[in-house]
C-alpha positions in Angstrom: 8.7 -109.1 143.2 11.8 -111.2 141.7 14.2 -110.0 139.1 12.8 -112.4 136.5 9.3 -110.8 136.9 10.7 -107.3 136.6 12.5 -108.3 133.5 9.4 -109.7 131.9 7.5 -106.5 132.7 10.3 -104.5 131.2 10.2 -106.5 128.0 6.4 -106.0 127.7 6.7 -102.3 128.1 9.5 -102.1 125.5 7.3 -104.1 123.1 4.4 -101.7 123.7 6.5 -98.6 123.2 7.9 -100.1 120.0 4.3 -100.7 118.8 3.3 -97.2 119.7 6.3 -95.8 117.9 5.4 -97.7 114.8 1.7 -96.7 115.1 2.7 -93.1 115.6 4.9 -93.2 112.4 2.0 -94.5 110.4 -0.2 -91.8 111.7 2.4 -89.1 110.9 2.6 -90.4 107.4 -1.3 -90.6 107.1 -1.4 -87.1 108.4 1.0 -85.9 105.9 -0.9 -87.5 103.2 -4.2 -85.7 104.4 -2.5 -82.5 104.6 -1.3 -82.9 101.0 -4.7 -83.9 99.8 -6.3 -81.2 101.8 -3.9 -78.5 100.2 -4.8 -79.8 96.8 -8.6 -79.8 97.5 -8.3 -76.3 98.7 -6.5 -75.1 95.6 -9.2 -76.8 93.5 -11.9 -75.3 95.5 -10.4 -71.9 95.3 -10.1 -72.1 91.7 -13.7 -73.2 91.5 -14.9 -70.3 93.5 -12.9 -67.8 91.5 -14.5 -69.2 88.4 -18.1 -68.8 89.5 -17.9 -65.8 91.9 -14.8 -63.9 90.8 -16.4 -61.7 88.1 -15.9 -61.4 84.3 -12.3 -60.6 84.5 -11.2 -64.2 85.6 -10.2 -66.7 82.9 -13.1 -69.0 82.3 -13.0 -72.8 82.1 -15.0 -75.1 79.8 -17.3 -77.8 81.3 -14.8 -80.6 80.7 -11.9 -78.7 82.5 -14.2 -77.9 85.4 -15.2 -81.6 85.8 -11.7 -82.8 85.7 -10.7 -80.2 88.2 -13.3 -81.2 90.6 -12.7 -85.0 90.5 -11.9 -86.4 93.8 -13.7 -84.0 96.0 -14.9 -86.0 99.0 -18.6 -86.3 99.5 -18.3 -84.7 103.0 -17.6 -81.3 101.3 -20.8 -79.6 100.2 -20.1 -76.7 97.9 -22.6 -73.8 98.2 -24.9 -73.4 95.3 -23.7 -70.4 93.1 -26.1 -67.6 93.4 -26.9 -65.7 90.2 -24.4 -62.8 89.6 -26.3 -59.4 89.5 -25.8 -58.0 86.0 -24.9 -54.4 85.7 -25.7 -51.9 83.0 -23.7 -48.7 82.8 -25.4 -45.3 82.3 -23.2 -42.3 82.3 -20.4 -44.3 83.8 -22.3 -45.3 86.8 -23.1 -49.0 87.3 -26.8 -49.8 87.9 -28.1 -53.3 88.6 -30.3 -54.8 86.1 -33.8 -55.9 87.0 -33.6 -59.3 88.7 -35.7 -62.1 87.3 -38.3 -63.8 89.5 -38.3 -67.4 90.4 -40.6 -69.2 88.0 -42.0 -71.6 90.8 -43.1 -68.7 92.9 -45.7 -67.1 90.6 -48.6 -68.4 88.6 -47.9 -67.8 84.9 -50.5 -66.7 82.3 -49.5 -66.8 78.7 -51.2 -64.7 76.1 -50.5 -65.5 72.6 -50.9 -62.4 70.2 -50.9 -63.4 66.5 -50.3 -60.7 63.8 -53.5 -59.5 62.2 -52.3 -60.3 58.6 -51.4 -63.9 59.6 -54.9 -64.3 61.3 -56.5 -63.0 58.1 -54.5 -65.3 55.6 -52.5 -67.9 57.5 -51.5 -69.8 54.3 -47.9 -69.4 53.5 -46.6 -68.0 56.8 -43.9 -69.8 58.6 -43.3 -69.3 62.3 -39.5 -68.6 62.8 -39.4 -67.3 66.5 -41.3 -65.6 69.0 -41.1 -62.5 71.4 -41.8 -63.0 75.0 -42.6 -60.0 77.1 -43.2 -60.5 80.8 -45.0 -58.3 83.4 -46.2 -58.6 86.8 -49.8 -58.1 87.5 -52.4 -58.3 90.3 -55.3 -60.6 90.1 -56.7 -60.4 93.5 -55.7 -61.7 95.9 -52.5 -62.7 94.3 -49.7 -61.6 91.9 -49.3 -63.4 88.6 -46.8 -63.4 85.9 -48.3 -62.6 82.5 -46.3 -63.4 79.4 -47.1 -62.0 76.1 -46.0 -64.3 73.4 -45.7 -62.9 69.9 -44.9 -65.2 67.2 -42.6 -64.0 64.5 -43.4 -65.0 60.9 -41.8 -64.9 57.7 -43.3 -65.1 54.1 -41.6 -64.5 51.0 -38.9 -62.3 52.7 -41.4 -60.4 54.6 -41.5 -60.5 58.5 -44.7 -60.1 60.6 -45.1 -59.8 64.4 -48.0 -58.4 66.4 -47.5 -55.2 68.4 -47.4 -55.4 72.1 -50.7 -53.9 73.6 -50.2 -50.4 75.0 -48.9 -50.7 78.5 -49.5 -48.2 81.4 -45.7 -47.7 81.8 -43.8 -48.1 78.7 -41.1 -50.8 78.9 -42.1 -51.4 82.6 -42.7 -54.7 84.1 -45.9 -53.9 85.7 -49.6 -54.5 84.6 -52.6 -52.4 85.1 -53.9 -54.3 88.0 -50.7 -54.4 90.0 -50.2 -50.7 89.4 -53.7 -49.9 90.5 -53.2 -52.0 93.7 -50.1 -50.1 94.7 -51.7 -46.8 94.2 -54.8 -47.7 96.1 -52.7 -49.2 98.9 -50.6 -46.0 99.2 -53.3 -43.4 98.8 -56.6 -44.9 99.7 -55.5 -47.4 102.5 -52.5 -45.3 103.5 -49.9 -48.1 103.3 -46.4 -46.5 102.6 -44.4 -48.3 100.0 -41.9 -49.8 102.4 -44.8 -51.6 104.0 -46.1 -52.8 100.7 -42.6 -54.0 99.8 -42.6 -56.2 103.0 -46.1 -57.3 102.3 -45.4 -58.5 98.7 -42.3 -60.3 99.8 -43.9 -62.2 102.8 -47.2 -63.0 101.3 -46.3 -63.6 97.6 -42.5 -64.2 97.6 -42.1 -61.2 95.2 -39.3 -58.7 95.7 -40.5 -55.3 94.6 -38.3 -52.6 96.1 -39.9 -49.4 97.3 -37.6 -47.5 94.9 -39.1 -49.4 91.9 -42.6 -48.9 93.1 -41.8 -45.2 93.7 -40.9 -44.9 90.0 -44.0 -46.6 89.0 -46.1 -44.1 91.1 -44.4 -41.2 89.6 -45.0 -42.6 86.0 -48.6 -43.4 86.8 -49.3 -39.9 88.0 -47.8 -38.5 84.8 -50.1 -40.8 82.9 -53.2 -39.6 84.9 -52.4 -35.9 84.5 -54.7 -35.3 81.4 -57.7 -36.7 83.5 -56.7 -34.4 86.3 -56.8 -31.4 84.0 -60.0 -32.4 82.6 -61.5 -32.5 86.2 -60.1 -29.1 86.7 -61.6 -27.7 83.5 -64.9 -29.1 84.3 -65.1 -27.6 87.8 -63.9 -24.2 86.6 -66.6 -24.2 84.0 -69.4 -24.3 86.5 -70.7 -21.5 88.8 -70.5 -23.0 92.2 -67.5 -24.5 94.1 -66.6 -25.4 97.6 -63.0 -24.9 98.8 -60.9 -25.8 101.7 -57.3 -26.7 102.5 -55.2 -29.0 104.7 -51.5 -28.9 105.7 -49.0 -31.6 104.5 -45.4 -31.8 105.7 -42.8 -32.3 103.0 -39.0 -32.6 102.6 -37.2 -29.8 100.8 -33.8 -30.8 99.5 -32.4 -27.3 99.9 -33.5 -27.2 103.6 -31.5 -29.9 105.5 -32.7 -31.6 108.6 -36.1 -30.1 108.8 -39.4 -30.6 107.1 -41.4 -27.9 105.6 -45.2 -27.3 105.5 -47.2 -27.4 102.3 -50.9 -27.5 101.6 -53.3 -29.5 99.6 -56.1 -27.0 98.5 -59.3 -28.9 97.6 -62.1 -27.8 95.3 -65.3 -29.5 94.4 -68.9 -29.2 93.4 -71.5 -31.1 95.4 -72.2 -34.4 93.6 -69.3 -33.6 91.3 -65.7 -34.6 91.1 -63.1 -33.4 93.7 -59.8 -31.8 92.8 -56.7 -31.4 95.0 -54.0 -28.8 94.2 -50.5 -28.8 95.7 -49.1 -25.5 97.0 -46.1 -24.8 99.2 -47.9 -22.2 101.3 -51.2 -21.2 102.5 -51.1 -17.7 101.0 -53.8 -16.1 98.8 -51.7 -16.8 95.7 -53.0 -20.3 95.6 -56.8 -19.7 95.3 -56.1 -16.5 93.4 -54.4 -18.4 90.7 -56.7 -21.3 90.6 -59.9 -19.3 90.5 -58.7 -16.7 88.0 -61.1 -17.8 85.5 -64.0 -18.8 87.8 -67.1 -16.8 88.1 -69.8 -17.6 90.5 -70.4 -18.9 94.1 -67.5 -19.9 96.3 -68.3 -21.7 99.7 -65.6 -21.6 102.2 -64.8 -21.3 105.9 -63.8 -17.9 107.2 -60.2 -17.9 105.9 -59.2 -14.3 105.1 -57.6 -15.1 101.7 -61.0 -16.1 100.3 -62.7 -13.0 101.8 -59.9 -10.6 100.5 -60.2 -12.1 97.0 -63.9 -11.8 96.9 -63.6 -8.1 97.9 -61.1 -7.5 95.2 -63.2 -9.2 92.6 -66.8 -8.4 92.0 -67.6 -11.7 90.3 -67.2 -14.0 93.3 -70.0 -14.5 95.8 -69.0 -16.0 99.1 -71.3 -18.6 100.8 -70.6 -19.2 104.5 -70.3 -22.5 106.3 -72.7 -23.3 109.2 -70.6 -26.2 110.3 -67.8 -23.8 111.4 -70.3 -21.5 113.2 -71.7 -24.5 115.2 -68.2 -25.6 115.9 -67.6 -22.4 117.7 -70.6 -22.6 119.8 -70.1 -26.1 120.7 -66.5 -25.3 122.0 -68.2 -22.3 124.2 -70.3 -25.0 126.0 -67.2 -25.4 128.3 -67.5 -21.8 129.2 -71.2 -21.1 129.7 -74.5 -23.0 129.3 -75.9 -20.1 127.3 -74.1 -21.6 124.2 -76.4 -24.7 124.4 -79.3 -22.5 123.2 -77.4 -21.5 120.1 -76.3 -25.0 119.4 -80.0 -26.2 119.6 -81.0 -23.5 117.2 -78.4 -24.3 114.7 -79.5 -28.0 115.1 -83.0 -26.9 113.9 -81.3 -25.6 110.6 -79.8 -29.1 110.2 -83.0 -30.8 110.9 -84.6 -29.0 107.9 -81.6 -29.9 105.7 -81.7 -33.6 106.7 -85.4 -33.7 105.6 -84.6 -32.1 102.3 -81.9 -34.6 101.5 -84.1 -37.5 102.4 -86.9 -36.4 100.0 -84.3 -35.5 97.4 -86.0 -32.2 96.6 -84.8 -30.0 93.8 -83.2 -26.5 94.2 -86.3 -24.4 93.6 -88.5 -26.3 96.1 -85.6 -26.6 98.5 -85.1 -22.7 98.5 -88.9 -22.3 99.1 -88.8 -24.6 102.1 -85.7 -22.9 103.5 -87.4 -19.6 103.4 -90.4 -21.0 105.1 -88.7 -23.1 107.9 -85.1 -21.9 108.1 -85.5 -18.2 107.8 -87.4 -17.7 111.2 -84.6 -19.8 112.8 -82.0 -17.4 111.3 -83.9 -14.4 112.5 -84.0 -15.6 116.1 -80.2 -16.4 116.0 -79.4 -13.1 114.7 -81.5 -11.3 117.2 -80.1 -13.3 120.2 -76.4 -12.8 118.9 -76.8 -9.1 118.9 -78.3 -9.1 122.4 -75.7 -11.5 124.0 -72.8 -9.9 122.3 -73.3 -6.8 124.4 -73.1 -8.8 127.7 -70.2 -11.2 126.7 -66.5 -10.7 126.8 -65.3 -10.4 123.1 -62.3 -12.5 124.1 -64.4 -15.3 125.6 -65.3 -18.5 123.6 -68.9 -17.5 123.3 -67.9 -14.0 122.3 -65.6 -15.2 119.6 -68.3 -17.6 118.3 -70.8 -14.8 118.1 -68.3 -12.3 116.4 -67.3 -15.0 113.9 -71.0 -15.5 112.8 -72.1 -11.8 112.8 -69.0 -10.7 110.7 -70.1 -13.3 108.0 -73.9 -13.0 108.3 -74.6 -12.2 104.7 -72.5 -15.1 103.5 -74.1 -17.5 106.0 -77.7 -16.7 105.1 -77.3 -16.9 101.2 -78.0 -20.6 101.3 -81.8 -19.8 102.2 -82.4 -18.0 98.9 -80.3 -20.3 96.6 -81.5 -23.9 96.7 -78.4 -25.0 94.7 -75.9 -24.4 97.5 -75.3 -26.3 100.6 -75.6 -25.2 104.3 -72.0 -25.9 105.0 -68.6 -27.1 103.7 -68.8 -30.7 105.1 -68.7 -32.3 101.7 -65.3 -30.9 100.9 -64.1 -31.6 104.5 -65.2 -35.3 104.0 -63.1 -35.3 100.8 -60.1 -34.0 102.7 -60.4 -36.5 105.7 -58.7 -39.4 104.0 -55.5 -37.6 103.3 -55.5 -36.3 106.9 -55.7 -39.8 108.1 -53.0 -40.9 105.8 -50.5 -38.3 107.3 -50.6 -40.4 110.6 -48.9 -43.2 108.5 -46.6 -41.5 106.1 -46.0 -38.3 108.1 -44.6 -36.3 105.2 -44.2 -36.4 101.4 -40.5 -36.8 100.3 -40.3 -33.9 97.9 -42.3 -31.1 96.6 -42.7 -32.7 93.3 -44.3 -35.7 95.3 -46.9 -33.3 96.6 -48.0 -32.7 93.0 -48.1 -36.4 92.3 -50.2 -37.0 95.4 -52.6 -34.1 94.4 -53.3 -35.9 91.0 -53.9 -39.3 92.7 -55.9 -38.0 95.6 -58.0 -36.1 93.0 -59.1 -39.3 91.3 -59.5 -41.4 94.4 -61.4 -38.6 96.2 -63.7 -38.4 93.1 -64.2 -42.2 93.2 -65.4 -42.0 96.8 -67.7 -39.1 95.9 -69.5 -41.2 93.2 -69.4 -44.5 95.0 -66.8 -46.1 92.6 -64.5 -48.9 93.6 -61.1 -47.2 93.2 -59.2 -50.3 92.2 -61.7 -51.1 89.3 -61.5 -47.5 88.1 -57.7 -47.2 88.0 -57.2 -50.8 86.6 -59.6 -49.7 83.7 -57.7 -46.5 83.3 -54.4 -48.1 83.2 -55.7 -50.5 80.6 -57.5 -48.3 78.3 -55.9 -44.7 78.8 -52.3 -45.5 77.2 -54.1 -46.1 73.8 -56.7 -43.3 74.1 -56.7 -40.1 72.1 -56.5 -36.7 73.7 -60.0 -35.9 72.7 -61.3 -39.0 74.7 -59.7 -37.9 78.0 -62.9 -36.5 79.4 -64.5 -39.9 79.2 -62.2 -41.1 81.9 -63.1 -38.7 84.7 -64.9 -40.5 87.5 -68.0 -38.7 87.0 -68.2 -39.8 83.3 -66.8 -43.2 83.9 -69.5 -43.9 86.5 -72.2 -42.8 84.0 -70.7 -45.1 81.3 -70.5 -48.0 83.8 -74.3 -47.5 84.7 -75.2 -47.5 81.0 -73.2 -50.7 80.4 -74.7 -52.4 83.3 -78.3 -51.5 82.2 -77.5 -52.6 78.7 -76.3 -56.0 79.9 
């Protein structure tokens, strides 16, 4: 390669270096410009964010200032849409979030216009000046709607007029009768804890209802239903025949940390009548003793000693035994000896007679006569066989225990023969308890002793609805609609037994 060629190559490289240096200078200048612009945009963006998300203490900007500030923002920058700031209301110095409003596009809205009565009567001269809008969530199966009560406000000759808001199940509460009934039925009838309902409402309907809010609604609903609960209690105690049983329920005591305690739901009912649950913290005799203080008559129970000692102390209680418990003992003894099968078969004959009596819907007097005719011979055979077998059986064995249980309570077990008004067993009351026992598998325990009392109130109404074949949702929705405006003298009309009779009369009339 000649010197001329090398010189030419060197000149070309020098020219390229010079061009690159010029380009680099331009890039540095452009980069400096971009950095300056970026710094200014960041300052504007920070000020925008402080204005929208910095709280009430920040200095506000009017609309024109904000538009001027944001001029020049490049399209490539997408600002996040400002989320609504949670408002806070202070009560006793503690901030509490105010109820969040629901998105209008998520719910079907029903508007109800309520005109004042005096405006409807004489509309001339009244001038509408404004209106009150009251919103509530309600359940119209299978969806949640937003109902808006519109109450126009009128003025006439310096007089104002506005219609009153209809009585609500929860005063100043944003919940309608249907939604409140649905929450209670879901929790206590279908055993869906509130945290599951919270998830369901959010996923299926796009409605955020916290379990805390629903818990407050349940508490206030139980308070509204207490007069009906007391009416059921008074009606049961006024009769002369009750069935009784109890079931354990775990609860959390705030004074005992880290461990749940055991309470009890005591259950009382009259066949074909309402069912009542009473919450107690123990299974001691104090519970039935206090409840039955003014009761006189026949009490049908299992062999729990608390009832038996109470009956011995009082001369106005007559115990009626339960043959279902007797049969259960002999059925368990089948695993020990085949001899127990004979006793099970004989008890089965007693139940065959009872089945025929139920199918023919026979009255008490004729039922007592048929029992004396058909059931008494079976009872005589059973008693004689028990006396004979007990001498040859170990008392500690399953068969010995079953026989001993029956013979100790023989007088109470045979009273059903002479009295056609009583049942052969306590199965009706056990059937009433069963749903709450199933529910324990889902919610495990109640959160507080006071929650046990609320559960007793609601279980009472739902258990009575099952007893009478009433749709619990229809019943509770009607109660939450009419009960807030009812007089205290009308409370008895809302018990499930009376409600069912009224519904039947209305259906026949229509």
